[in-house]
C-alpha positions, 0 to 999 in steps of 0.5 A: 293665420296665427296671428288672425287667429290669436286675435280672434281668440283675445276678442272672445275673451274680452267678449265674454268677460263683458257678459260675465259682469267682472271687469267689462266697465259695463254701466247700469247707471240709466237705471234708477236704484229701485230698477237695479234692485228690482232686477235682481229677482230673488237672492240667496245667501252663500253662508257659513263659508267665507263668514267663519270667524274664531280661532278654534279651527285651522287658520287657513283659506281652506280651514275658514271656507270649511269650518262651518261645515261647508265643502270647498266651494266649487264653480259648478255648485255656484253654477246650481243656484243661478241655474234654479233661478236665483238673480243674486247671491250674497256672499258674506266674508269675515275679513279679519279672520285671518288678517294680521293686527293691522288688518292686512288681509292675505293675499291667499284669502283675497284671491279666494274670495275674489275667485268665488265672486267672479264664479258668481258674476260668470253665472249670471247672477249678481253679487253682494259682498260685505264685511260679516262677523268682524266684530265692529260692534265691539271694536267701535264701542271700545275704541272709535278711532282705531276701530275706524282706521281698521275698518277703513283699511278693510274697505280699501283692500277689498275697493281696490281689488274690485274697483275694475268690476262692473255693477253687478258687483255691490258691496254691503257696508257690514251686517247686524251691527249695533252698540248694546253696550252704549244703548240697551234697546230693550231698556229705555232710550239712554244711549241711543242717539250716541250708539246711532250717531256712531253706527251712521258715521261708519255708514257715512265713511263707507260711502265716502271711502268707496266713492274716493277709491277710484274705478268703477267704485265712483258709481257702484250700487253700494248696500247701506245696513240699518241699525242691527239690520232691524226693520224697526230701527231701518224706519227710526228717525235716528237712522240717517242715509248717507250722503252720496254724491253718485245716489246709487244707495240701497237700505239693507234689513233681515227679517226673523220674525217672529224669532220664536217661530223662526229661531227658537226649537226650543223654549227660553228665557225670552219667548216660547218656541212657536210651531205655528204660522198663518194666524191673522195677527201673523199676517198683520204683524208681517204686513205692518213691518212691510208696509213700514219700510215701503213708507219710509224707503220705496215710496220715496225712490230708495230700495230695499233689500232683505239682506237675510230671511229664514225660518229654521228648526226641526221643531216645526213641519216643512210646510210650516217653514215654507209657508213663512218663507213664501209669505216673506218673500211675497211681502218683500217682493210685491212691494218692490224689495229684493228677498234674500234667503239665508242658505248655509250647507246644511239648509236648502242646497246640497253643495256636494250634489250641487242641487236644492234639496226641495226642488218644487219649493225653490221653483215656486220661491223664485217663481214669485219674481215672475209673478208680479 
């Protein structure tokens, strides 16, 4: 009887893992990538947490996790996002913050990231794991060969740790990387081809490395960052989608437009802070940006994930911010793209209370996926 009970307990554990999307080996290869991204629904970021960087805070796992105002993440906090209806969580990680000069990631940090990623998957959400504020834009510009060696070493460690996780886990090549020292994006085209060539080579190496690392990585869905994750550069002829034998790629862009509204809280030398949203010109600009992405990608079977979007600052009303977020999420989702809201400890979700500060807005936001 004891043996039967032990076997029964073991089977329950196996079935539990199979349902949570960790190491079941479950495959979603029957889905096209457009279907895969569409099935994500609406997404949200766990921002300003494992993506903290610098040397000014205690160089420990807890020190990095809490440096930018986040409490230590708990499983209850993660469940709160899922219970609100989000289908995917992007988990930004700055791996080099605690790594040594050779890029060796401490086991304690890798274990902690894996723990939180596991909670995300256990909650029923998909998880997108990336390399965030790791300084690739300066490293590759300064010494390409050494930077590539470091980049490969970081991703090989990640790939090996997560190789058994199923397709509910997605890897993203990088975050907001470009080479302004090589090409001044605000002044002509000199150096532009070189900058894009470097960028494209990083994305290609990312795909080759993950595909050759074994396990479920051979067919894992991969998210390919556009240059500076800019929607305009994503549609530039110089941006090249990597070759992928598995043909399981999506393109990553961010959207914070107009930046004078979404980012500025006071006038700057490059723009005047805006507090209003909703003019005819506003909607023309928004729709034009997402129409270009649709024509370049989704119409050709390549899905797009808007990995970050958000409107911030106390200089505009809550109503204005909500309308902007709803409009952007709608523009993305109705074109078969997955929008993933940028969220930090002081934004939409109260991590200590494990609930959203404006639940009625969140109901409307996640409801977009049910309305289309």
